[in-house]
Phi, psi and omega in degrees: 000142181294141183296322179297318178296321178298318179297318179298317179297317179298316179296318179296314180294323177297318178297314178296317179300320177296319180293321178297316179297320180295321176299325179276007181061038174247160174297146181302329181300326178300318177295319178302314184292313183296312181292329176294320177295324179294322182282338186286170184289331182292322179289323180293331176295326179290322187273316187215001179085359178280177180272341185092181181290315180257111182277171178298323176295321176295324180298320177295321179293325186264017183306313182297314181295322180293326177292321176294319178298319178296324176297317178294322178294317177299319176298317180297318178296315181296326181287343179273349179284139175248119185300317179298320179293321179294323177296319180295321180291324183288345182277000000 
């Protein structure tokens, strides 16, 4: 399968995962992580022995993009924190 198509599928599934998590009143990041684990090679080894959508070779190719994606996910997590709520929890 073409790498561009794989990237498009991953982005679409991530978007859907975020929306599903939001419907369940969870942070969107939870959906990104769960659906990402489902698409990855480690989960496919558990289910059927296949490599999954993103293979180990693809992961090496996509290293730069994955680092940018992690930065966006970290930013998304940070934007969901409420400083007043954190102060209340810390007391």
